[in-house]
LUMBAPA-54512 format. One record per residue: x, y, z of N, C-alpha, C, CB in turn. Coordinates in pm, whole numbers, plus 50000, padded with zeros to 5 digits. Glycine has a CB too. Example, Ala and Ser with C-alpha at 12.3 -4.5 7.8 and 13.67 -1.06 7.14 Angstrom:
2
{n_x=51319 | n_y=49431 | n_z=50780 | ca_x=51230 | ca_y=49550 | ca_z=50780 | c_x=51320 | c_y=49670 | c_z=50780 | cb_x=51131 | cb_y=49553 | cb_z=50905};
{n_x=51285 | n_y=49775 | n_z=50708 | ca_x=51367 | ca_y=49894 | ca_z=50714 | c_x=51290 | c_y=50003 | c_z=50787 | cb_x=51408 | cb_y=49940 | cb_z=50572};
# end
This chain:
139
{n_x=88854 | n_y=28936 | n_z=07194 | ca_x=88873 | ca_y=28795 | ca_z=07172 | c_x=88736 | c_y=28731 | c_z=07143 | cb_x=88942 | cb_y=28727 | cb_z=07294};
{n_x=88733 | n_y=28647 | n_z=07043 | ca_x=88610 | ca_y=28577 | ca_z=07004 | c_x=88614 | c_y=28433 | c_z=07053 | cb_x=88592 | cb_y=28581 | cb_z=06850};
{n_x=88495 | n_y=28377 | n_z=07072 | ca_x=88481 | ca_y=28236 | ca_z=07109 | c_x=88368 | c_y=28176 | c_z=07026 | cb_x=88452 | cb_y=28220 | cb_z=07263};
{n_x=88390 | n_y=28056 | n_z=06974 | ca_x=88290 | ca_y=27988 | ca_z=06893 | c_x=88290 | c_y=27841 | c_z=06933 | cb_x=88318 | cb_y=28005 | cb_z=06739};
{n_x=88170 | n_y=27784 | n_z=06951 | ca_x=88157 | ca_y=27645 | ca_z=06994 | c_x=88066 | c_y=27570 | c_z=06899 | cb_x=88104 | cb_y=27636 | cb_z=07138};
{n_x=88107 | n_y=27449 | n_z=06865 | ca_x=88024 | ca_y=27361 | ca_z=06785 | c_x=88051 | c_y=27217 | c_z=06831 | cb_x=88052 | cb_y=27378 | cb_z=06632};
{n_x=87954 | n_y=27130 | n_z=06809 | ca_x=87967 | ca_y=26990 | ca_z=06849 | c_x=87958 | c_y=26900 | c_z=06725 | cb_x=87857 | cb_y=26951 | cb_z=06952};
{n_x=88047 | n_y=26802 | n_z=06719 | ca_x=88040 | ca_y=26700 | ca_z=06615 | c_x=87968 | c_y=26580 | c_z=06674 | cb_x=88183 | cb_y=26661 | cb_z=06562};
{n_x=87883 | n_y=26516 | n_z=06595 | ca_x=87818 | ca_y=26392 | ca_z=06637 | c_x=87881 | c_y=26278 | c_z=06561 | cb_x=87663 | cb_y=26397 | cb_z=06613};
{n_x=87917 | n_y=26173 | n_z=06633 | ca_x=87977 | ca_y=26056 | ca_z=06570 | c_x=87906 | c_y=25931 | c_z=06617 | cb_x=88128 | cb_y=26048 | cb_z=06600};
{n_x=87895 | n_y=25835 | n_z=06529 | ca_x=87836 | ca_y=25706 | ca_z=06563 | c_x=87910 | c_y=25601 | c_z=06480 | cb_x=87680 | cb_y=25703 | cb_z=06535};
{n_x=88008 | n_y=25537 | n_z=06541 | ca_x=88091 | ca_y=25442 | ca_z=06467 | c_x=88019 | c_y=25310 | c_z=06444 | cb_x=88222 | cb_y=25418 | cb_z=06541};
{n_x=88057 | n_y=25243 | n_z=06336 | ca_x=87997 | ca_y=25113 | ca_z=06303 | c_x=88059 | c_y=25001 | c_z=06385 | cb_x=88014 | cb_y=25084 | cb_z=06155};
{n_x=88185 | n_y=25023 | n_z=06426 | ca_x=88256 | ca_y=24921 | ca_z=06503 | c_x=88274 | c_y=24967 | c_z=06647 | cb_x=88393 | cb_y=24889 | cb_z=06439};
{n_x=88301 | n_y=24874 | n_z=06735 | ca_x=88325 | ca_y=24905 | ca_z=06876 | c_x=88448 | c_y=24994 | c_z=06892 | cb_x=88342 | cb_y=24777 | cb_z=06957};
{n_x=88554 | n_y=24962 | n_z=06819 | ca_x=88677 | ca_y=25040 | ca_z=06823 | c_x=88708 | c_y=25091 | c_z=06684 | cb_x=88795 | cb_y=24956 | cb_z=06879};
{n_x=88731 | n_y=25222 | n_z=06676 | ca_x=88755 | ca_y=25283 | ca_z=06546 | c_x=88827 | c_y=25416 | c_z=06564 | cb_x=88622 | cb_y=25304 | cb_z=06469};
{n_x=88907 | n_y=25453 | n_z=06463 | ca_x=88972 | ca_y=25584 | ca_z=06460 | c_x=88916 | c_y=25661 | c_z=06342 | cb_x=89129 | cb_y=25571 | cb_z=06449};
{n_x=88862 | n_y=25781 | n_z=06368 | ca_x=88797 | ca_y=25861 | ca_z=06266 | c_x=88872 | c_y=25993 | c_z=06250 | cb_x=88647 | cb_y=25886 | cb_z=06301};
{n_x=88916 | n_y=26022 | n_z=06129 | ca_x=88985 | ca_y=26147 | ca_z=06102 | c_x=88881 | c_y=26260 | c_z=06098 | cb_x=89066 | cb_y=26140 | cb_z=05967};
{n_x=88893 | n_y=26355 | n_z=06190 | ca_x=88797 | ca_y=26466 | ca_z=06198 | c_x=88862 | c_y=26600 | c_z=06163 | cb_x=88736 | cb_y=26473 | cb_z=06338};
{n_x=88980 | n_y=26596 | n_z=06104 | ca_x=89054 | ca_y=26718 | ca_z=06074 | c_x=88975 | c_y=26815 | c_z=05986 | cb_x=89185 | cb_y=26684 | cb_z=06006};
{n_x=88918 | n_y=26765 | n_z=05877 | ca_x=88845 | ca_y=26852 | ca_z=05784 | c_x=88724 | c_y=26917 | c_z=05853 | cb_x=88798 | cb_y=26772 | cb_z=05660};
{n_x=88655 | n_y=26841 | n_z=05938 | ca_x=88539 | ca_y=26895 | ca_z=06009 | c_x=88582 | c_y=27006 | c_z=06106 | cb_x=88466 | cb_y=26783 | cb_z=06086};
{n_x=88694 | n_y=26984 | n_z=06175 | ca_x=88744 | ca_y=27086 | ca_z=06268 | c_x=88787 | c_y=27210 | c_z=06191 | cb_x=88863 | cb_y=27030 | cb_z=06352};
{n_x=88856 | n_y=27193 | n_z=06079 | ca_x=88898 | ca_y=27307 | ca_z=05999 | c_x=88778 | c_y=27387 | c_z=05949 | cb_x=88984 | cb_y=27261 | cb_z=05879};
{n_x=88671 | n_y=27318 | n_z=05912 | ca_x=88550 | ca_y=27387 | ca_z=05866 | c_x=88488 | c_y=27469 | c_z=05979 | cb_x=88447 | cb_y=27285 | cb_z=05813};
{n_x=88492 | n_y=27417 | n_z=06101 | ca_x=88440 | ca_y=27491 | ca_z=06217 | c_x=88525 | c_y=27616 | c_z=06241 | cb_x=88439 | cb_y=27401 | cb_z=06343};
{n_x=88655 | n_y=27603 | n_z=06228 | ca_x=88743 | ca_y=27720 | ca_z=06243 | c_x=88708 | c_y=27825 | c_z=06138 | cb_x=88892 | cb_y=27679 | cb_z=06230};
{n_x=88685 | n_y=27782 | n_z=06016 | ca_x=88647 | ca_y=27876 | ca_z=05909 | c_x=88518 | c_y=27949 | c_z=05945 | cb_x=88630 | cb_y=27801 | cb_z=05774};
{n_x=88417 | n_y=27874 | n_z=05995 | ca_x=88290 | ca_y=27935 | ca_z=06035 | c_x=88308 | c_y=28036 | c_z=06148 | cb_x=88191 | cb_y=27828 | cb_z=06078};
{n_x=88403 | n_y=28007 | n_z=06237 | ca_x=88425 | ca_y=28094 | ca_z=06354 | c_x=88479 | c_y=28231 | c_z=06315 | cb_x=88521 | cb_y=28028 | cb_z=06451};
{n_x=88549 | n_y=28238 | n_z=06203 | ca_x=88610 | ca_y=28364 | ca_z=06161 | c_x=88740 | c_y=28396 | c_z=06233 | cb_x=88513 | cb_y=28475 | cb_z=06183};
{n_x=88784 | n_y=28308 | n_z=06324 | ca_x=88908 | ca_y=28331 | ca_z=06399 | c_x=89028 | c_y=28308 | c_z=06306 | cb_x=88916 | cb_y=28239 | cb_z=06524};
{n_x=89119 | n_y=28403 | n_z=06304 | ca_x=89240 | ca_y=28392 | ca_z=06222 | c_x=89362 | c_y=28354 | c_z=06304 | cb_x=89266 | cb_y=28524 | cb_z=06149};
{n_x=89367 | n_y=28400 | n_z=06429 | ca_x=89480 | ca_y=28371 | ca_z=06518 | c_x=89424 | c_y=28330 | c_z=06653 | cb_x=89576 | cb_y=28494 | cb_z=06532};
{n_x=89459 | n_y=28210 | n_z=06700 | ca_x=89407 | ca_y=28166 | ca_z=06829 | c_x=89435 | c_y=28020 | c_z=06856 | cb_x=89259 | cb_y=28190 | cb_z=06836};
{n_x=89342 | n_y=27959 | n_z=06926 | ca_x=89356 | ca_y=27819 | ca_z=06965 | c_x=89225 | c_y=27745 | c_z=06940 | cb_x=89397 | cb_y=27807 | cb_z=07113};
{n_x=89237 | n_y=27616 | n_z=06914 | ca_x=89121 | ca_y=27531 | ca_z=06896 | c_x=89132 | c_y=27411 | c_z=06989 | cb_x=89107 | cb_y=27485 | cb_z=06748};
{n_x=89034 | n_y=27398 | n_z=07077 | ca_x=89024 | ca_y=27284 | ca_z=07167 | c_x=88928 | c_y=27183 | c_z=07105 | cb_x=88975 | cb_y=27327 | cb_z=07311};
{n_x=88970 | n_y=27057 | n_z=07099 | ca_x=88885 | ca_y=26950 | ca_z=07048 | c_x=88886 | c_y=26840 | c_z=07154 | cb_x=88934 | cb_y=26896 | cb_z=06906};
{n_x=88770 | n_y=26811 | n_z=07213 | ca_x=88769 | ca_y=26706 | ca_z=07314 | c_x=88647 | c_y=26616 | c_z=07306 | cb_x=88777 | cb_y=26767 | cb_z=07450};
{n_x=88673 | n_y=26491 | n_z=07339 | ca_x=88567 | ca_y=26392 | ca_z=07345 | c_x=88484 | c_y=26417 | c_z=07469 | cb_x=88625 | cb_y=26248 | cb_z=07344};
{n_x=88353 | n_y=26407 | n_z=07454 | ca_x=88265 | ca_y=26431 | ca_z=07567 | c_x=88214 | c_y=26300 | c_z=07626 | cb_x=88148 | cb_y=26519 | cb_z=07523};
{n_x=88291 | n_y=26193 | n_z=07605 | ca_x=88252 | ca_y=26061 | ca_z=07656 | c_x=88375 | c_y=25994 | c_z=07716 | cb_x=88191 | cb_y=25973 | cb_z=07543};
{n_x=88352 | n_y=25919 | n_z=07822 | ca_x=88463 | ca_y=25861 | ca_z=07898 | c_x=88515 | c_y=25730 | c_z=07840 | cb_x=88420 | cb_y=25838 | cb_z=08040};
{n_x=88465 | n_y=25692 | n_z=07724 | ca_x=88516 | ca_y=25572 | ca_z=07658 | c_x=88565 | c_y=25603 | c_z=07516 | cb_x=88406 | cb_y=25464 | cb_z=07652};
{n_x=88600 | n_y=25729 | n_z=07493 | ca_x=88655 | ca_y=25769 | ca_z=07364 | c_x=88757 | c_y=25880 | c_z=07386 | cb_x=88543 | cb_y=25815 | cb_z=07266};
{n_x=88835 | n_y=25910 | n_z=07282 | ca_x=88940 | ca_y=26010 | ca_z=07298 | c_x=88953 | c_y=26094 | c_z=07171 | cb_x=89073 | cb_y=25944 | cb_z=07332};
{n_x=89034 | n_y=26197 | n_z=07182 | ca_x=89075 | ca_y=26276 | ca_z=07067 | c_x=89227 | c_y=26283 | c_z=07074 | cb_x=89009 | cb_y=26422 | cb_z=07066};
{n_x=89293 | n_y=26257 | n_z=06961 | ca_x=89439 | ca_y=26258 | ca_z=06959 | c_x=89489 | c_y=26306 | c_z=06823 | cb_x=89495 | cb_y=26117 | cb_z=06990};
{n_x=89617 | n_y=26339 | n_z=06819 | ca_x=89681 | ca_y=26382 | ca_z=06695 | c_x=89788 | c_y=26282 | c_z=06657 | cb_x=89741 | cb_y=26525 | cb_z=06709};
{n_x=89785 | n_y=26241 | n_z=06530 | ca_x=89889 | ca_y=26154 | ca_z=06478 | c_x=89877 | c_y=26149 | c_z=06327 | cb_x=89878 | cb_y=26011 | cb_z=06539};
{n_x=89949 | n_y=26057 | n_z=06268 | ca_x=89952 | ca_y=26038 | ca_z=06123 | c_x=89828 | c_y=25961 | c_z=06077 | cb_x=90081 | cb_y=25964 | cb_z=06080};
{n_x=89777 | n_y=25994 | n_z=05959 | ca_x=89664 | ca_y=25922 | ca_z=05902 | c_x=89717 | c_y=25811 | c_z=05811 | cb_x=89570 | cb_y=26018 | cb_z=05822};
{n_x=89765 | n_y=25706 | n_z=05875 | ca_x=89824 | ca_y=25594 | ca_z=05802 | c_x=89762 | c_y=25465 | c_z=05855 | cb_x=89981 | cb_y=25593 | cb_z=05817};
{n_x=89701 | n_y=25389 | n_z=05764 | ca_x=89624 | ca_y=25271 | ca_z=05801 | c_x=89703 | c_y=25170 | c_z=05885 | cb_x=89573 | cb_y=25203 | cb_z=05677};
{n_x=89828 | n_y=25147 | n_z=05849 | ca_x=89911 | ca_y=25053 | ca_z=05924 | c_x=89934 | c_y=25099 | c_z=06067 | cb_x=90043 | cb_y=25034 | cb_z=05856};
{n_x=89955 | n_y=25230 | n_z=06084 | ca_x=89976 | ca_y=25284 | ca_z=06217 | c_x=89851 | c_y=25266 | c_z=06303 | cb_x=90013 | cb_y=25433 | cb_z=06209};
{n_x=89735 | n_y=25290 | n_z=06245 | ca_x=89611 | ca_y=25274 | ca_z=06322 | c_x=89587 | c_y=25128 | c_z=06358 | cb_x=89492 | cb_y=25329 | cb_z=06242};
{n_x=89626 | n_y=25039 | n_z=06272 | ca_x=89620 | ca_y=24896 | ca_z=06303 | c_x=89716 | c_y=24864 | c_z=06419 | cb_x=89656 | cb_y=24811 | cb_z=06178};
{n_x=89833 | n_y=24927 | n_z=06417 | ca_x=89929 | ca_y=24908 | ca_z=06527 | c_x=89872 | c_y=24961 | c_z=06658 | cb_x=90062 | cb_y=24979 | cb_z=06495};
{n_x=89805 | n_y=25077 | n_z=06653 | ca_x=89741 | ca_y=25130 | ca_z=06774 | c_x=89643 | c_y=25029 | c_z=06832 | cb_x=89668 | cb_y=25263 | cb_z=06744};
{n_x=89559 | n_y=24976 | n_z=06746 | ca_x=89456 | ca_y=24881 | ca_z=06790 | c_x=89519 | c_y=24755 | c_z=06850 | cb_x=89364 | cb_y=24843 | cb_z=06674};
{n_x=89621 | n_y=24702 | n_z=06783 | ca_x=89689 | ca_y=24583 | ca_z=06835 | c_x=89754 | c_y=24612 | c_z=06970 | cb_x=89794 | cb_y=24533 | cb_z=06735};
{n_x=89822 | n_y=24728 | n_z=06980 | ca_x=89886 | ca_y=24767 | ca_z=07105 | c_x=89785 | c_y=24776 | c_z=07219 | cb_x=89959 | cb_y=24901 | cb_z=07088};
{n_x=89675 | n_y=24849 | n_z=07194 | ca_x=89574 | ca_y=24866 | ca_z=07298 | c_x=89509 | c_y=24735 | c_z=07338 | cb_x=89467 | cb_y=24963 | cb_z=07252};
{n_x=89480 | n_y=24650 | n_z=07240 | ca_x=89414 | ca_y=24523 | ca_z=07270 | c_x=89508 | c_y=24424 | c_z=07337 | cb_x=89359 | cb_y=24462 | cb_z=07144};
{n_x=89638 | n_y=24439 | n_z=07317 | ca_x=89735 | ca_y=24356 | ca_z=07388 | c_x=89750 | c_y=24404 | c_z=07532 | cb_x=89872 | cb_y=24358 | cb_z=07317};
{n_x=89760 | n_y=24534 | n_z=07547 | ca_x=89779 | ca_y=24593 | ca_z=07680 | c_x=89652 | c_y=24585 | c_z=07765 | cb_x=89823 | cb_y=24738 | cb_z=07667};
{n_x=89537 | n_y=24613 | n_z=07702 | ca_x=89409 | ca_y=24619 | ca_z=07773 | c_x=89304 | c_y=24543 | c_z=07689 | cb_x=89364 | cb_y=24768 | cb_z=07798};
{n_x=89304 | n_y=24410 | n_z=07697 | ca_x=89209 | ca_y=24333 | ca_z=07615 | c_x=89065 | c_y=24349 | c_z=07664 | cb_x=89248 | cb_y=24185 | cb_z=07615};
{n_x=88974 | n_y=24340 | n_z=07570 | ca_x=88831 | ca_y=24346 | ca_z=07602 | c_x=88788 | c_y=24228 | c_z=07688 | cb_x=88747 | cb_y=24351 | cb_z=07473};
{n_x=88831 | n_y=24109 | n_z=07649 | ca_x=88791 | ca_y=23987 | ca_z=07721 | c_x=88911 | c_y=23922 | c_z=07788 | cb_x=88723 | cb_y=23887 | cb_z=07625};
{n_x=88887 | n_y=23847 | n_z=07896 | ca_x=88756 | ca_y=23824 | ca_z=07956 | c_x=88709 | c_y=23946 | c_z=08035 | cb_x=88762 | cb_y=23701 | cb_z=08049};
{n_x=88581 | n_y=23978 | n_z=08019 | ca_x=88530 | ca_y=24098 | ca_z=08085 | c_x=88531 | c_y=24084 | c_z=08237 | cb_x=88388 | cb_y=24126 | cb_z=08037};
{n_x=88538 | n_y=23962 | n_z=08286 | ca_x=88541 | ca_y=23939 | ca_z=08432 | c_x=88671 | c_y=23983 | c_z=08496 | cb_x=88518 | cb_y=23792 | cb_z=08461};
{n_x=88773 | n_y=24016 | n_z=08416 | ca_x=88901 | ca_y=24058 | ca_z=08473 | c_x=88896 | c_y=24200 | c_z=08529 | cb_x=89010 | cb_y=24048 | cb_z=08368};
{n_x=88791 | n_y=24275 | n_z=08498 | ca_x=88780 | ca_y=24415 | ca_z=08539 | c_x=88670 | c_y=24433 | c_z=08643 | cb_x=88754 | cb_y=24505 | cb_z=08418};
{n_x=88702 | n_y=24499 | n_z=08753 | ca_x=88603 | ca_y=24523 | ca_z=08860 | c_x=88491 | c_y=24615 | c_z=08811 | cb_x=88671 | cb_y=24585 | cb_z=08984};
{n_x=88520 | n_y=24709 | n_z=08723 | ca_x=88416 | ca_y=24798 | ca_z=08670 | c_x=88303 | c_y=24716 | c_z=08607 | cb_x=88475 | cb_y=24896 | cb_z=08565};
{n_x=88336 | n_y=24608 | n_z=08545 | ca_x=88235 | ca_y=24526 | ca_z=08478 | c_x=88147 | c_y=24448 | c_z=08575 | cb_x=88303 | cb_y=24431 | cb_z=08383};
{n_x=88184 | n_y=24445 | n_z=08704 | ca_x=88099 | ca_y=24381 | ca_z=08805 | c_x=87965 | c_y=24454 | c_z=08817 | cb_x=88170 | cb_y=24378 | cb_z=08941};
{n_x=87957 | n_y=24578 | n_z=08768 | ca_x=87835 | ca_y=24657 | ca_z=08776 | c_x=87735 | c_y=24621 | c_z=08665 | cb_x=87868 | cb_y=24805 | cb_z=08769};
{n_x=87774 | n_y=24529 | n_z=08577 | ca_x=87689 | ca_y=24492 | ca_z=08465 | c_x=87738 | c_y=24551 | c_z=08334 | cb_x=87549 | cb_y=24537 | cb_z=08490};
{n_x=87836 | n_y=24639 | n_z=08341 | ca_x=87897 | ca_y=24697 | ca_z=08221 | c_x=87991 | c_y=24595 | c_z=08157 | cb_x=87974 | cb_y=24828 | cb_z=08255};
{n_x=88032 | n_y=24623 | n_z=08034 | ca_x=88132 | ca_y=24539 | ca_z=07969 | c_x=88238 | c_y=24624 | c_z=07901 | cb_x=88066 | cb_y=24445 | cb_z=07867};
{n_x=88256 | n_y=24749 | n_z=07950 | ca_x=88342 | ca_y=24843 | ca_z=07879 | c_x=88459 | c_y=24898 | c_z=07961 | cb_x=88260 | cb_y=24956 | cb_z=07830};
{n_x=88500 | n_y=24826 | n_z=08064 | ca_x=88613 | ca_y=24874 | ca_z=08145 | c_x=88736 | c_y=24897 | c_z=08060 | cb_x=88645 | cb_y=24774 | cb_z=08258};
{n_x=88759 | n_y=24809 | n_z=07963 | ca_x=88876 | ca_y=24826 | ca_z=07876 | c_x=88871 | c_y=24960 | c_z=07803 | cb_x=88884 | cb_y=24711 | cb_z=07775};
{n_x=88752 | n_y=25002 | n_z=07761 | ca_x=88737 | ca_y=25127 | ca_z=07687 | c_x=88773 | c_y=25247 | c_z=07775 | cb_x=88593 | cb_y=25140 | cb_z=07634};
{n_x=88737 | n_y=25244 | n_z=07901 | ca_x=88773 | ca_y=25352 | ca_z=07994 | c_x=88925 | c_y=25363 | c_z=08007 | cb_x=88708 | cb_y=25328 | cb_z=08133};
{n_x=88992 | n_y=25249 | n_z=08018 | ca_x=89137 | ca_y=25247 | ca_z=08033 | c_x=89205 | c_y=25294 | c_z=07905 | cb_x=89186 | cb_y=25106 | cb_z=08071};
{n_x=89156 | n_y=25248 | n_z=07790 | ca_x=89213 | ca_y=25289 | ca_z=07661 | c_x=89200 | c_y=25441 | c_z=07643 | cb_x=89144 | cb_y=25216 | cb_z=07545};
{n_x=89090 | n_y=25497 | n_z=07686 | ca_x=89071 | ca_y=25642 | ca_z=07679 | c_x=89179 | c_y=25713 | c_z=07761 | cb_x=88931 | cb_y=25681 | cb_z=07730};
{n_x=89211 | n_y=25661 | n_z=07879 | ca_x=89314 | ca_y=25721 | ca_z=07963 | c_x=89449 | c_y=25722 | c_z=07891 | cb_x=89326 | cb_y=25647 | cb_z=08096};
{n_x=89476 | n_y=25615 | n_z=07817 | ca_x=89604 | ca_y=25604 | ca_z=07746 | c_x=89613 | c_y=25701 | c_z=07627 | cb_x=89624 | cb_y=25461 | cb_z=07697};
{n_x=89503 | n_y=25722 | n_z=07555 | ca_x=89505 | ca_y=25806 | ca_z=07435 | c_x=89465 | c_y=25950 | c_z=07463 | cb_x=89414 | cb_y=25748 | cb_z=07330};
{n_x=89408 | n_y=25977 | n_z=07579 | ca_x=89380 | ca_y=26115 | ca_z=07618 | c_x=89243 | c_y=26165 | c_z=07580 | cb_x=89480 | cb_y=26204 | cb_z=07558};
{n_x=89206 | n_y=26273 | n_z=07643 | ca_x=89072 | ca_y=26332 | ca_z=07631 | c_x=89062 | c_y=26434 | c_z=07521 | cb_x=89032 | cb_y=26395 | cb_z=07761};
{n_x=89169 | n_y=26516 | n_z=07501 | ca_x=89157 | ca_y=26629 | ca_z=07412 | c_x=89289 | c_y=26668 | c_z=07350 | cb_x=89098 | cb_y=26746 | cb_z=07484};
{n_x=89278 | n_y=26759 | n_z=07253 | ca_x=89396 | ca_y=26823 | ca_z=07194 | c_x=89366 | c_y=26972 | c_z=07183 | cb_x=89432 | cb_y=26761 | cb_z=07054};
{n_x=89472 | n_y=27051 | n_z=07184 | ca_x=89464 | ca_y=27194 | ca_z=07158 | c_x=89562 | c_y=27223 | c_z=07045 | cb_x=89497 | cb_y=27280 | cb_z=07288};
{n_x=89513 | n_y=27289 | n_z=06942 | ca_x=89595 | ca_y=27317 | ca_z=06825 | c_x=89593 | c_y=27468 | c_z=06799 | cb_x=89544 | cb_y=27238 | cb_z=06700};
{n_x=89709 | n_y=27522 | n_z=06765 | ca_x=89719 | ca_y=27664 | ca_z=06729 | c_x=89648 | c_y=27688 | c_z=06596 | cb_x=89867 | cb_y=27709 | cb_z=06722};
{n_x=89590 | n_y=27808 | n_z=06586 | ca_x=89530 | ca_y=27854 | ca_z=06460 | c_x=89616 | c_y=27970 | c_z=06412 | cb_x=89378 | cb_y=27897 | cb_z=06478};
{n_x=89666 | n_y=27959 | n_z=06290 | ca_x=89747 | ca_y=28064 | ca_z=06229 | c_x=89691 | c_y=28093 | c_z=06091 | cb_x=89898 | cb_y=28022 | cb_z=06222};
{n_x=89662 | n_y=28219 | n_z=06064 | ca_x=89602 | ca_y=28258 | ca_z=05936 | c_x=89475 | c_y=28180 | c_z=05906 | cb_x=89703 | cb_y=28238 | cb_z=05824};
{n_x=89396 | n_y=28151 | n_z=06010 | ca_x=89267 | ca_y=28085 | ca_z=05992 | c_x=89274 | c_y=27935 | c_z=05969 | cb_x=89197 | cb_y=28146 | cb_z=05879};
{n_x=89392 | n_y=27876 | n_z=05987 | ca_x=89407 | ca_y=27731 | ca_z=05963 | c_x=89476 | c_y=27663 | c_z=06080 | cb_x=89487 | cb_y=27706 | cb_z=05834};
{n_x=89447 | n_y=27535 | n_z=06096 | ca_x=89516 | ca_y=27454 | ca_z=06196 | c_x=89665 | c_y=27460 | c_z=06166 | cb_x=89463 | cb_y=27307 | cb_z=06197};
{n_x=89745 | n_y=27488 | n_z=06266 | ca_x=89890 | ca_y=27502 | ca_z=06249 | c_x=89958 | c_y=27373 | c_z=06296 | cb_x=89945 | cb_y=27627 | cb_z=06327};
{n_x=89969 | n_y=27279 | n_z=06203 | ca_x=90021 | ca_y=27145 | ca_z=06230 | c_x=90166 | c_y=27128 | c_z=06189 | cb_x=89937 | cb_y=27042 | cb_z=06160};
{n_x=90228 | n_y=27026 | n_z=06247 | ca_x=90355 | ca_y=26976 | ca_z=06196 | c_x=90326 | c_y=26882 | c_z=06080 | cb_x=90437 | cb_y=26904 | cb_z=06308};
{n_x=90430 | n_y=26835 | n_z=06012 | ca_x=90410 | ca_y=26745 | ca_z=05898 | c_x=90331 | c_y=26620 | c_z=05939 | cb_x=90546 | cb_y=26703 | cb_z=05839};
{n_x=90236 | n_y=26584 | n_z=05858 | ca_x=90156 | ca_y=26462 | ca_z=05870 | c_x=90054 | c_y=26464 | c_z=05983 | cb_x=90246 | cb_y=26346 | cb_z=05889};
{n_x=90051 | n_y=26567 | n_z=06067 | ca_x=89958 | ca_y=26567 | ca_z=06180 | c_x=89814 | c_y=26583 | c_z=06135 | cb_x=89994 | cb_y=26678 | cb_z=06277};
{n_x=89727 | n_y=26505 | n_z=06196 | ca_x=89583 | ca_y=26508 | ca_z=06173 | c_x=89515 | c_y=26486 | c_z=06308 | cb_x=89539 | cb_y=26400 | cb_z=06068};
{n_x=89389 | n_y=26528 | n_z=06319 | ca_x=89312 | ca_y=26509 | ca_z=06444 | c_x=89221 | c_y=26388 | c_z=06425 | cb_x=89228 | cb_y=26638 | cb_z=06481};
{n_x=89221 | n_y=26302 | n_z=06525 | ca_x=89140 | ca_y=26180 | ca_z=06521 | c_x=89050 | c_y=26169 | c_z=06644 | cb_x=89229 | cb_y=26058 | cb_z=06510};
{n_x=88933 | n_y=26115 | n_z=06619 | ca_x=88843 | ca_y=26071 | ca_z=06726 | c_x=88871 | c_y=25922 | c_z=06743 | cb_x=88689 | cb_y=26100 | cb_z=06691};
{n_x=88906 | n_y=25882 | n_z=06864 | ca_x=88933 | ca_y=25742 | ca_z=06894 | c_x=88816 | c_y=25684 | c_z=06972 | cb_x=89064 | cb_y=25725 | cb_z=06973};
{n_x=88748 | n_y=25589 | n_z=06913 | ca_x=88632 | ca_y=25526 | ca_z=06978 | c_x=88672 | c_y=25389 | c_z=07031 | cb_x=88512 | cb_y=25513 | cb_z=06877};
{n_x=88638 | n_y=25362 | n_z=07156 | ca_x=88674 | ca_y=25235 | ca_z=07219 | c_x=88553 | c_y=25157 | c_z=07270 | cb_x=88769 | cb_y=25261 | cb_z=07333};
{n_x=88433 | n_y=25213 | n_z=07257 | ca_x=88310 | ca_y=25146 | ca_z=07299 | c_x=88195 | c_y=25201 | c_z=07215 | cb_x=88282 | cb_y=25167 | cb_z=07453};
{n_x=88204 | n_y=25182 | n_z=07085 | ca_x=88117 | ca_y=25250 | ca_z=06991 | c_x=87985 | c_y=25184 | c_z=06961 | cb_x=88187 | cb_y=25267 | cb_z=06868};
{n_x=87933 | n_y=25221 | n_z=06847 | ca_x=87805 | ca_y=25178 | ca_z=06793 | c_x=87688 | c_y=25249 | c_z=06859 | cb_x=87789 | cb_y=25028 | cb_z=06808};
{n_x=87716 | n_y=25372 | n_z=06903 | ca_x=87608 | ca_y=25459 | ca_z=06952 | c_x=87655 | c_y=25604 | c_z=06939 | cb_x=87569 | cb_y=25426 | cb_z=07101};
{n_x=87560 | n_y=25696 | n_z=06939 | ca_x=87590 | ca_y=25837 | ca_z=06915 | c_x=87672 | c_y=25897 | c_z=07028 | cb_x=87460 | cb_y=25915 | cb_z=06896};
{n_x=87779 | n_y=25968 | n_z=06990 | ca_x=87863 | ca_y=26038 | ca_z=07086 | c_x=87898 | c_y=26175 | c_z=07030 | cb_x=87991 | cb_y=25957 | cb_z=07118};
{n_x=87948 | n_y=26265 | n_z=07118 | ca_x=87976 | ca_y=26403 | ca_z=07078 | c_x=88123 | c_y=26438 | c_z=07100 | cb_x=87887 | cb_y=26501 | cb_z=07155};
{n_x=88168 | n_y=26531 | n_z=07017 | ca_x=88300 | ca_y=26591 | ca_z=07032 | c_x=88279 | c_y=26742 | c_z=07035 | cb_x=88398 | cb_y=26547 | cb_z=06915};
{n_x=88337 | n_y=26808 | n_z=07134 | ca_x=88331 | ca_y=26953 | ca_z=07147 | c_x=88446 | c_y=27015 | c_z=07068 | cb_x=88338 | cb_y=26996 | cb_z=07296};
{n_x=88415 | n_y=27118 | n_z=06989 | ca_x=88517 | ca_y=27196 | ca_z=06921 | c_x=88495 | c_y=27341 | c_z=06965 | cb_x=88510 | cb_y=27180 | cb_z=06763};
{n_x=88594 | n_y=27397 | n_z=07035 | ca_x=88585 | ca_y=27535 | ca_z=07083 | c_x=88703 | c_y=27613 | c_z=07026 | cb_x=88584 | cb_y=27541 | cb_z=07240};
{n_x=88669 | n_y=27721 | n_z=06956 | ca_x=88768 | ca_y=27805 | ca_z=06891 | c_x=88773 | c_y=27938 | c_z=06966 | cb_x=88734 | cb_y=27827 | cb_z=06739};
{n_x=88894 | n_y=27979 | n_z=07003 | ca_x=88912 | ca_y=28103 | ca_z=07078 | c_x=89023 | c_y=28183 | c_z=07011 | cb_x=88946 | cb_y=28075 | cb_z=07228};
{n_x=88999 | n_y=28311 | n_z=06988 | ca_x=89102 | ca_y=28395 | ca_z=06929 | c_x=89045 | c_y=28519 | c_z=06865 | cb_x=89180 | cb_y=28318 | cb_z=06827};
{n_x=89120 | n_y=28573 | n_z=06771 | ca_x=89081 | ca_y=28696 | ca_z=06704 | c_x=89077 | c_y=28678 | c_z=06554 | cb_x=89176 | cb_y=28809 | cb_z=06740};
# end
């Protein structure tokens, strides 16, 4: 069994953003040489996530509206975490809702997805450099 690890660096322009990282993950799988196995993709920051869904602009707008309705950024005084001087309690909660990681099967050297599935990095407290771990395991 082989194992290959690589890190993606992301730095979003906006505080909240969804970035399609599918092509980057597929390229890492190609470099790994693994034909059959699994690929773990996880955010290495507690205010961002990795998730799988459709790459459709309206849907991503719906995600943002849903999250901001359920867990609004302001007023920042509504969150005890922000009593420490932080202003990102909402981002921590949004990460919990969208999850930390995904695991995708690799078949014939490619991500084995259902129709329309893509991998996204979800940023909830951006505008600074963050990392995503991609670990490929298989043969």
